[in-house]
Each structure stands twice: as C-alpha cells, then as structure tokens.
C-alpha positions in Angstrom: -11.1 10.9 1.0 -8.7 8.3 2.5 -11.5 6.6 4.5 -13.8 6.4 1.5 -10.9 5.1 -0.5 -10.2 2.3 2.1 -14.0 1.5 2.2 -13.8 0.7 -1.5 -11.0 -1.8 -0.8 -13.2 -3.4 1.9 -16.1 -3.7 -0.7 -13.7 -5.4 -3.1 -13.7 -2.5 -5.5 -10.6 -1.3 -7.3 -9.7 2.3 -6.7 -8.9 4.3 -9.8 -6.4 6.3 -7.8 -3.4 5.4 -5.7 -2.4 6.9 -2.4 1.1 8.2 -1.9 2.0 9.0 1.7 5.3 10.9 2.2 7.1 12.4 5.1 10.1 12.2 7.4 11.3 8.9 8.9 9.7 7.9 12.1 6.3 9.6 11.8 4.2 6.5 11.5 3.5 6.3 7.7 3.4 2.5 7.7 1.8 1.7 11.0 -1.8 2.4 10.2 -1.5 1.0 6.7 0.1 -2.2 7.9 -2.6 -2.6 10.5 -5.3 -2.1 7.8 -3.5 -4.7 5.6 -3.0 -7.3 8.4 -5.8 -6.9 10.8 -8.7 -5.6 8.6 -8.0 -7.0 5.0 -6.0 -10.0 6.2 -2.7 -11.4 5.1 -4.3 -13.5 2.4 -5.7 -10.5 0.6 -3.0 -7.9 1.2 0.7 -7.8 0.3 3.5 -5.5 1.2 6.6 -4.9 -1.0 9.8 -2.9 -0.5 10.8 -3.0 -4.2 8.9 -1.4 -7.0 10.7 -3.6 -9.6 8.2 -6.3 -8.8 5.9 -4.4 -11.1 8.1 -5.1 -14.2 8.9 -8.7 -13.3 8.2 -11.4 -16.0 6.6 -13.7 -13.4 4.1 -11.6 -11.6 1.8 -14.0 -9.8 2.9 -12.8 -6.4 0.1 -10.7 -5.0 -2.2 -11.4 -8.0 -5.2 -12.3 -5.8 -4.7 -9.5 -3.3 -7.0 -6.5 -3.1 -4.6 -4.2 -1.2 -0.9 -3.7 -2.1 1.5 -1.5 -0.1 4.8 -0.4 -1.5 6.9 0.7 1.5 9.8 3.1 1.5 9.6 3.9 -2.2 12.8 5.5 -3.5 12.6 8.4 -5.9 11.1 7.2 -9.2 9.6 10.5 -10.4 11.9 10.6 -13.4 11.6 6.9 -14.4 9.2 6.9 -17.4 8.8 3.1 -17.7 8.0 2.8 -14.0 5.5 5.7 -14.2 3.8 4.0 -17.1 3.6 0.7 -15.3 2.2 2.3 -12.2 -0.4 4.1 -14.3 -1.4 0.8 -16.0 -1.8 -0.8 -12.6 -4.3 1.8 -11.4 -6.3 2.1 -14.7 -6.4 -1.5 -16.0 -9.4 -3.6 -15.1 -7.7 -6.9 -16.0 -4.2 -8.2 -15.6 -2.1 -10.9 -17.2 -0.8 -13.2 -14.5 2.3 -15.3 -15.3 3.6 -18.0 -13.1 6.8 -19.9 -13.8 6.2 -22.9 -16.1 2.5 -22.0 -16.4 0.4 -20.4 -19.1 -0.4 -16.7 -18.7 -3.9 -16.2 -17.4 -6.0 -13.1 -17.7 -7.6 -12.1 -14.4 -9.9 -9.3 -13.1 -7.7 -6.8 -11.3 -9.3 -5.5 -8.1 -6.1 -4.3 -6.5 -5.7 -0.9 -4.9 -2.3 0.5 -4.3 -0.7 2.6 -1.5 2.9 3.9 -1.5 4.9 5.3 1.4 8.1 7.2 1.1 10.4 9.7 2.7 10.6 11.6 -0.7 7.9 14.1 -1.6 8.4 13.5 -5.3 8.9 9.7 -5.3 6.3 9.1 -8.0 5.7 10.8 -11.3 2.7 13.2 -11.2 1.1 14.4 -14.4 0.5 18.1 -13.4 -1.8 19.5 -10.9 -4.9 17.8 -12.2 -3.4 14.2 -12.0 -6.5 12.1 -11.0 -4.6 8.9 -10.5 -2.2 10.0 -7.7 -3.4 11.3 -4.3 -0.3 12.8 -2.7 -0.6 13.0 1.1 2.1 14.7 3.2 2.1 13.1 6.7 2.1 15.3 9.8 5.4 15.0 11.8 3.6 16.0 15.0 4.4 12.7 16.8 7.8 12.1 15.3 10.2 10.7 17.9 7.4 10.3 20.5 8.0 6.7 21.5 5.4 6.7 24.2 2.7 7.7 21.7 3.8 5.0 19.1 4.2 2.3 21.8 0.6 3.0 23.0 -0.7 3.0 19.4 1.1 -0.3 18.6 -0.4 -1.9 21.6 -3.9 -0.7 20.6 -3.4 -1.9 17.1 -2.2 -5.3 18.1 1.5 -5.2 17.5 3.5 -7.5 19.8 6.8 -6.5 21.3 8.6 -8.6 18.6 6.9 -6.6 15.9 4.5 -9.4 14.9 0.8 -8.9 14.6 -1.3 -10.2 17.5 -4.3 -11.7 15.8 -5.8 -12.8 19.1 -5.7 -9.3 20.7 -9.3 -8.4 21.5 -8.5 -4.7 21.5 -7.1 -4.8 18.0 -10.3 -6.7 16.8 -12.4 -4.1 18.6 -10.7 -1.3 16.7 -11.1 -3.2 13.4 
C-alpha cells in the first residue's frame, strides 16, 4: 500500500489518505521518508515541518507548491478537534486558498500528499475502525539502536556525515 501511495506522489496525484508512522525513538521512521522527499521528489517539491500549527496559520504559502509534506515528530493531537478537522480538510480538498503576506488570496489546485511521524500511537484523531483517510503504520523496532545498520543505510541513501544530503552520491541516485 505504501509503495502505491508513494507512486501516486511521483505521478503528481493527490492521495486521499495520509500516512501516519509511529513507533519508538531511534527506529528510523524519518530516514526513508526524508530520503524520498530530498532525493526522489526533490527539495523544491517537498517540505518537512515539525509543527502542526502551520496548518492553521493565516499566511499559508509555505509549502503551497509542494506535492509531498512530512510532519515530523507529531505530538499527541488526537483530542484536538480543530486540528483534526484541518487535517481532514487537507486530505479531502482538491483546492486550497493560499495567502501570502500583503498579497491577495489565490485559489490553487492542491496536489499535496501528507505523511506524519510520531512516537505516539494515537497522535492523530481517527474516526473509528473504518477511517479511510488515515493509514496508521506501526514501525518495527527490529533495528532500534543498531548504529552499524543505520550508518550503512545512511551511506547508501546519500546522507553525509554532517547530516546533509549528498546530491552527487551516485549510489543514492542509483537507489532512486
């Protein structure tokens, strides 16, 4: 399911569901997603945020032209009704109103697909067992704490020692 979901992003199609990866710290929730954002989609068409409040901001042009948005380390928002409503709108709406400071609001087609990562299993509000908008994925902790494994994976994916992406790494491009 996840691979088909990511393929839709590559095709420029909006997914009508959002992925929510959760699990313990240090199990690699962000590594593959960040690689996909930076090395496959590209930094111009993807954005990563740590704060969900960006959803409710008056000026929302940041990330307006992106096709892939990651919200990292989402705190527990399962009981926040306004946040749940805003998240639901982001997934279901085909158009968005984009507002830049000192500019008129513009209506744009919304092709964004959303992914969330969190340490909390219940970080987003789910509407029962048949919720079609949220795909909840519990990450396997098999390699948690295995620095040898993650160092090798980072090298393959093109992450430099300083944590920056190595866009010239032929291995990373080969993987992509």
